[in-house]
N, C-alpha and C positions, 0 to 999 in steps of 0.2 A: 415098823419093827416086827410085826407079825409076819409080813411078807418075807423079810430077811431070815427070821428065825426058822420059818418053815421051809426055806430054800425054794420059794416059788419064783418062777421066771415066766414072763409072758403075760399078755393081757387076759387070756382065758383063765389062767390060774388066779389072777387077781379078781376077776369077775366072780369066780366060784367062791373065793374067800369072802368077798363082800356079801354074796348071797347067803352063805352059812352064818356070817355074823348077823345079818338082818333076821334070819330065822331064830337065832338064839336070843336076839333082842325081843322079838315078838313072843317068845316063850318065857320071857323074863328070867333068863339064865345069865345074861350079861346086860350091862347098862352102858349106854353110850352117852358121854358127857357132852356139854355144849361145845367143847373144844375137840370133839371127835376122838376122844380117848375111850377105850373099852375097859371095863372091869367086871369081875364076877360078883354077883350079889352076895355070895357066901363070904367073900373077902371084904365086905363093906359094912357100914352102919345103916345100909338102906334095906328096905323091905317093901314088898308089893302086897296089896290087899284091896278089899272092897270097902268103901266108905259107907257107913250107916250114919247119916246126919240126923240131928234132932231139930225140933222147931226152935229150940233156944239158941242154936247156932254152933254148938260143939258137936263132936261126933266120935265114933269109934271105927277103927279100921280092923276088919277081920282079915287076918293074914292068910294068904293062900298056902296050901300044902304045909300047914304048920300046926303043931299042937300048942303053940305059944298062946298066951292070953291076948285078947283084943287090945289094941293100942288106943289110948285116949288121945284125942286131938282137941285142944281148946279152940275157941272161936277165932282168936287172932292167928292161929296156925293152920286154918282150913284152906287158905290160899285159893279162894274161888272154886273149890271143888264142890260137887253137889252129890246128893244121895245116890247111891248105886254106882258112882264112878269107880273105876279101877285106878288106884293112885300109887305113887311111889312116895314112901315116907322115909324120913330120917329120924332115928331115935334120938331124942333130946335128953331124956332122963330114964335110963333103964330101970332104976330102982322103983320109980313111980309108974313105969310102963307108959311113958308119954312120948309123943312124937310130933313132927310137923310135916305137912304135905309139901313135897318138893315139886312134884309135877303130876298132872292128870295124864294117865297113860291111855285110858279108854273111857270115853264119856257115854253114859246111857242117854241117848237122844230119842228114846221112844216117846210116843205121845203122852201128854200130861193132862190130867183132869184137875180142874181148880175152879175157884170162884172169881168171876169177872167183877172188877170194881173200877171206879173212876176217881182220880185225885188230881186236882189242879188242871183239869181239862185234858189229862192224859189217861190212857187206857191200860189196865194191868190185869193180870191173873195171879191169884195167890194159890199155889199148888196145894192139893189135899195131902200129898205125900210129905213125908218128913223132909222138907226142903225149905230153907230160909229164903232162897232167892226168888224174888218176885219177877214175873215175866212181863215185859212191856209189849203191848200190842199196838202197832201202827193203826191209825183210824180206819184206813182202807182195808184192814185185815180183821175187823171185828165181827163181820157177818151179821151185823145188827144186834149183837148181844147188848143187854142192858144190865145195870148194876144188880148183883145178886144171882145172876144166871150161873149155873154150873156149865162149864164148857170143856171141850176137848181141844187141846192146843198142840200145835206142831212147832218145834223150834226152827226158825229160819236163819238166825244168825247167832252162833254159839258164843262169840266173843262178847257181844253186847247183850246177850240173853234176850233177843227179840223173838216173838212168836206170832203165829197167826191162828185165829180160831178156825178149827176144822169143822166142828159141829157144836151146836147148842143142845145141851142135854136137858135142861129145864131149870126151874127155880129150886 
């Protein structure tokens, strides 16, 4: 539809259009749905912001470029997002300023500091940051850490939230 409306003809014009749409997507000016439809954020019930998660499981999204109040996200609407993720939210109750996370747009995969622990012969790290998600560590990636160690962890599989111990900081 865009191609026709803009009167574009030829492969080069189409490539340029897709490049511009991709740039607008990265700048969070337009949103591309799963069915490859585009819409302006301004014309939708969607907003972009940074999630500040609490240890209790709920969080607040600080909206980008906005003077609006932070949006409350309850635990069931966090949708596997983690602290400091840039997320796309849908407003579910404007009166109470509540929303739900639709998609994680950009994940903060910087190294994480946390406490190493063992449960049911599996190895985990509980992050110090406000993040409810516990990181599983494969046995061969523990670097000899023992229960109670503070460790620096690098995420190696984002979908399963697997990590590896990069450095043992101490007890």
